[in-house]
DSSP file (Angstrom, degrees, kcal/mol; ACC not computed):
  #  RESIDUE AA STRUCTURE BP1 BP2  ACC     N-H-->O    O-->H-N    N-H-->O    O-->H-N    TCO  KAPPA ALPHA  PHI   PSI    X-CA   Y-CA   Z-CA
    1    1 A M              0   0    0      0, 0.0     5,-0.1     0, 0.0     0, 0.0   0.000 360.0 360.0 360.0 119.7    0.0    0.0    0.0
    2    2 A I        +     0   0    0      1,-0.1     3,-0.1     3,-0.0     0, 0.0   0.866 360.0  58.6 -80.3 -39.0    1.6    3.3   -1.1
    3    3 A A  S    S-     0   0    0      1,-0.2     2,-0.3    30,-0.0    -1,-0.1   0.776 122.0 -23.5 -66.0 -27.9   -0.8    5.8    0.4
    4    4 A G        -     0   0    0     29,-0.0     2,-0.5    26,-0.0    28,-0.2  -0.987  64.4 -97.9-172.3 165.7   -0.3    4.6    3.9
    5    5 A L  E     -A   31   0A   0     26,-1.6    26,-2.1    -2,-0.3     2,-0.2  -0.860  38.2-123.3 -99.3 127.7    0.6    1.8    6.2
    6    6 A K  E     -A   30   0A   0     -2,-0.5     2,-0.7    24,-0.2    24,-0.2  -0.519  27.8-120.7 -67.7 134.9   -2.1   -0.3    7.6
    7    7 A V        -     0   0    0     22,-1.6     2,-0.3    -2,-0.2    22,-0.3  -0.721  32.3-160.3 -83.1 109.5   -1.9   -0.3   11.4
    8    8 A E     >  -     0   0    0     -2,-0.7     4,-2.1     1,-0.1     3,-0.3  -0.655  24.5-123.6 -91.7 147.2   -1.5   -3.9   12.4
    9    9 A E  H  > S+     0   0    0     -2,-0.3     4,-2.4     1,-0.2     5,-0.2   0.853 111.1  57.3 -58.2 -36.0   -2.2   -5.1   16.0
   10   10 A E  H  > S+     0   0    0      2,-0.2     4,-2.3     1,-0.2    -1,-0.2   0.915 106.3  49.6 -64.5 -42.5    1.3   -6.6   16.3
   11   11 A I  H  > S+     0   0    0     -3,-0.3     4,-2.4     2,-0.2    -1,-0.2   0.922 110.5  49.8 -58.9 -46.0    2.8   -3.2   15.6
   12   12 A I  H  X S+     0   0    0     -4,-2.1     4,-2.5     1,-0.2    -2,-0.2   0.905 109.3  51.9 -63.2 -40.0    0.6   -1.5   18.1
   13   13 A R  H  X S+     0   0    0     -4,-2.4     4,-2.4     1,-0.2    -1,-0.2   0.910 109.6  49.2 -60.3 -44.3    1.6   -4.1   20.7
   14   14 A D  H  X S+     0   0    0     -4,-2.3     4,-1.1     1,-0.2    -2,-0.2   0.906 112.1  49.1 -63.3 -39.4    5.3   -3.5   20.1
   15   15 A L  H  <>S+     0   0    0     -4,-2.4     5,-3.2     1,-0.2     3,-0.3   0.901 110.7  49.3 -66.8 -39.4    4.9    0.2   20.4
   16   16 A E  H ><5S+     0   0    0     -4,-2.5     3,-1.8     1,-0.2    -1,-0.2   0.889 107.1  55.6 -62.0 -39.7    2.9   -0.2   23.6
   17   17 A R  H 3<5S+     0   0    0     -4,-2.4    -1,-0.2     1,-0.3    -2,-0.2   0.771 106.7  51.2 -65.7 -23.7    5.6   -2.4   25.0
   18   18 A L  T 3<5S-     0   0    0     -4,-1.1    -1,-0.3    -3,-0.3    -2,-0.2   0.399 125.3-104.6 -89.8  -0.1    8.1    0.3   24.3
   19   19 A G  T < 5S+     0   0    0     -3,-1.8     2,-0.6     1,-0.3    -3,-0.2   0.742  76.7 137.4  81.2  27.1    5.9    2.8   26.2
   20   20 A I      < -     0   0    0     -5,-3.2     2,-0.4    -6,-0.1    -1,-0.3  -0.916  42.7-149.1-109.3 124.2    4.6    4.5   23.0
   21   21 A K        -     0   0    0     -2,-0.6     2,-0.5    -3,-0.1    -5,-0.0  -0.759  11.0-168.7 -94.1 137.0    1.0    5.3   22.9
   22   22 A L        -     0   0    0     -2,-0.4     2,-0.5   -10,-0.1    -6,-0.0  -0.953   5.3-157.9-127.2 113.9   -0.8    5.3   19.5
   23   23 A C        -     0   0    0     -2,-0.5     2,-0.4     2,-0.0    -2,-0.0  -0.791  10.0-173.6 -95.0 130.1   -4.3    6.7   19.1
   24   24 A I        -     0   0    0     -2,-0.5     2,-0.3     2,-0.1     5,-0.1  -0.977  16.4-138.9-123.1 129.9   -6.4    5.5   16.2
   25   25 A R        -     0   0    0     -2,-0.4     3,-0.2     3,-0.1    -2,-0.0  -0.692  67.4  -4.9 -88.0 138.9   -9.8    6.9   15.2
   26   26 A G  S    S-     0   0    0     -2,-0.3     3,-0.1     1,-0.2    -2,-0.1  -0.100  99.1 -64.4  74.9-175.6  -12.5    4.5   14.2
   27   27 A Q  S    S+     0   0    0      1,-0.2     2,-0.6     2,-0.0    -1,-0.2   0.731 122.3  50.3 -81.2 -25.5  -12.2    0.7   13.6
   28   28 A H  S    S-     0   0    0     -3,-0.2     2,-0.4     2,-0.0    -1,-0.2  -0.931  73.5-171.6-121.5 108.2   -9.7    0.9   10.7
   29   29 A G        -     0   0    0     -2,-0.6   -22,-1.6   -22,-0.3     2,-0.4  -0.766   4.8-175.1-104.0 145.4   -6.6    3.1   11.3
   30   30 A Y  E     -A    6   0A   0     -2,-0.4     2,-0.5   -24,-0.2   -24,-0.2  -0.993  20.2-134.9-134.7 143.4   -4.0    4.0    8.8
   31   31 A W  E     -A    5   0A   0    -26,-2.1   -26,-1.6    -2,-0.4     3,-0.1  -0.836   8.7-168.1 -95.7 128.9   -0.8    5.9    9.2
   32   32 A A  S    S-     0   0    0     -2,-0.5     2,-0.3     1,-0.4    -1,-0.2   0.838  80.1 -15.4 -79.3 -34.4   -0.2    8.6    6.5
   33   33 A S        -     0   0    0     -3,-0.1    -1,-0.4   -28,-0.1     2,-0.4  -0.979  58.6-153.1-159.6 163.3    3.3    8.8    7.8
   34   34 A L        -     0   0    0     -2,-0.3     2,-0.5    -3,-0.1    -3,-0.0  -0.946  10.2-158.4-144.2 115.7    5.4    7.8   10.8
   35   35 A R        -     0   0    0     -2,-0.4     2,-0.6     2,-0.0    -2,-0.0  -0.868   6.9-163.7 -98.1 129.1    8.5    9.6   11.9
   36   36 A I        -     0   0    0     -2,-0.5    -2,-0.0     4,-0.0     0, 0.0  -0.956  11.1-142.5-115.9 119.3   10.9    7.7   14.1
   37   37 A E    >>  -     0   0    0     -2,-0.6     4,-2.1     1,-0.1     3,-0.9  -0.476  26.2-110.4 -81.1 151.2   13.5    9.7   16.0
   38   38 A P  H 3> S+     0   0    0      0, 0.0     4,-1.9     0, 0.0     5,-0.2   0.856 118.6  54.0 -49.5 -42.5   17.1    8.2   16.3
   39   39 A D  H 3> S+     0   0    0      1,-0.2     4,-1.6     2,-0.2     5,-0.1   0.846 107.9  49.4 -64.6 -35.7   16.6    7.6   20.1
   40   40 A L  H <> S+     0   0    0     -3,-0.9     4,-2.5     2,-0.2    -1,-0.2   0.888 108.1  54.6 -73.1 -37.9   13.4    5.6   19.4
   41   41 A I  H  X S+     0   0    0     -4,-2.1     4,-2.1     1,-0.2    -2,-0.2   0.886 107.3  50.0 -61.5 -37.6   15.2    3.5   16.8
   42   42 A S  H  X S+     0   0    0     -4,-1.9     4,-2.2     2,-0.2    -1,-0.2   0.885 110.5  49.6 -64.3 -40.9   17.9    2.6   19.3
   43   43 A R  H  X S+     0   0    0     -4,-1.6     4,-2.3     1,-0.2    -2,-0.2   0.897 110.1  51.2 -69.5 -38.4   15.2    1.5   21.9
   44   44 A I  H  X S+     0   0    0     -4,-2.5     4,-1.8     2,-0.2    -2,-0.2   0.908 109.6  49.0 -65.1 -42.0   13.5   -0.6   19.3
   45   45 A K  H  X S+     0   0    0     -4,-2.1     4,-0.9     1,-0.2    -2,-0.2   0.898 111.8  49.5 -65.6 -37.5   16.7   -2.4   18.3
   46   46 A E  H >X S+     0   0    0     -4,-2.2     3,-0.6     1,-0.2     4,-0.6   0.922 110.8  49.8 -65.3 -41.0   17.5   -3.1   22.0
   47   47 A A  H >< S+     0   0    0     -4,-2.3     3,-0.5     1,-0.2    -1,-0.2   0.801 106.2  56.3 -68.1 -28.8   14.0   -4.4   22.6
   48   48 A Q  H 3< S+     0   0    0     -4,-1.8    -1,-0.2     1,-0.2    -2,-0.2   0.728  97.8  63.4 -75.6 -19.5   14.3   -6.7   19.6
   49   49 A K  H <<        0   0    0     -4,-0.9    -1,-0.2    -3,-0.6    -2,-0.2   0.753 360.0 360.0 -71.7 -24.5   17.4   -8.3   21.0
   50   50 A E    <<        0   0    0     -4,-0.6    -1,-0.2    -3,-0.5    -2,-0.1   0.471 360.0 360.0 -73.8 360.0   15.5   -9.6   24.0
C-alpha cells in the first residue's frame, strides 16, 4: 500500500511495549506517515534483541 501503512495489531503491541501510545480513530486506522527519531530506533533495536 503506497498511500499509507495499515496499522497492524502486532505493531501496536510492540509500540505499547516500548511505552509509545498510538491513538487511532475508528475501527480501521491508517498511518499517513510515521516519523521515528534516532533515540526511538535505538530503543526498538534493543528491545528486539531480547
